[in-house]
MARKOL-817491 format. One record per residue (C-alpha): x, y, z. Coordinates in steps of 0.1 Angstrom, whole numbers. Layout:
N
    east   north      up
       X       Y       Z
...
//
This chain:
137
    east   north      up
     327     309     595
     297     316     617
     274     344     609
     285     364     639
     301     398     630
     324     397     660
     341     366     673
     362     369     705
     393     347     705
     404     337     740
     435     318     750
     435     290     775
     464     268     788
     442     237     783
     416     239     755
     398     207     765
     395     218     801
     383     252     789
     357     237     766
     343     215     794
     343     244     819
     327     269     796
     300     245     784
     292     231     819
     294     265     837
     280     289     811
     259     266     790
     279     271     758
     279     243     732
     307     231     709
     304     242     673
     336     225     662
     370     217     675
     404     209     660
     425     185     680
     434     199     714
     444     234     702
     413     253     690
     375     252     691
     345     274     684
     317     275     710
     282     286     704
     271     314     727
     234     320     719
     235     334     683
     272     343     687
     304     324     688
     336     325     709
     369     309     697
     390     291     722
     427     286     715
     455     267     731
     476     296     744
     478     310     778
     464     345     785
     491     372     785
     505     379     819
     494     412     831
     465     414     807
     442     422     837
     445     452     859
     453     448     896
     417     455     907
     394     426     900
     364     449     895
     383     470     868
     393     445     841
     414     456     811
     393     435     788
     361     414     790
     334     397     770
     298     407     773
     271     382     763
     234     389     760
     212     362     776
     175     358     785
     178     348     822
     206     365     842
     195     351     876
     193     315     863
     226     318     845
     242     333     876
     229     304     898
     243     278     873
     277     295     872
     279     300     910
     267     264     916
     296     252     895
     321     272     915
     327     301     891
     343     332     907
     315     358     908
     330     393     906
     296     412     906
     263     395     915
     232     402     894
     221     439     896
     197     462     877
     212     492     860
     196     525     849
     203     518     813
     177     489     813
     200     459     818
     203     433     846
     239     420     846
     264     399     865
     301     395     860
     322     364     865
     358     352     860
     364     320     841
     391     294     849
     418     312     830
     410     347     844
     389     360     815
     361     383     826
     326     377     813
     295     400     819
     262     384     812
     234     409     804
     196     407     802
     175     436     788
     148     445     813
     137     479     800
     140     500     769
     156     532     782
     167     561     761
     204     570     767
     195     605     778
     176     590     808
     209     575     822
     234     601     811
     241     590     776
     236     607     742
     216     593     713
     235     596     680
     220     595     645
     242     579     620
//
């Protein structure tokens, strides 16, 4: 198992096609694969599992900007990553933008309809500045 504490598992109708698309479009790399039905892809210091099953019908809401579920990935260069994905024909749902909580992000849909948000930290902002609340655990 990878050292990641959280490993998203996403289903795709064609694992080989998904691996190629995710690696070419998002810059992921293959950690391992088992036949044509399962793989783990390196995503920075994290991992995502790709399985040979179709996404559940109706798993996304009707509005494309209001997904039921999504995966967020921390990266170093949102603009470069966005250009790569856009250049390979990915469906951009939200172009790169700066947010008051200190992140620059963009959101994209993959070939199976999974929603990904790629996020780059651009400032260290206390939650109270943007309407959040700090919690001491």
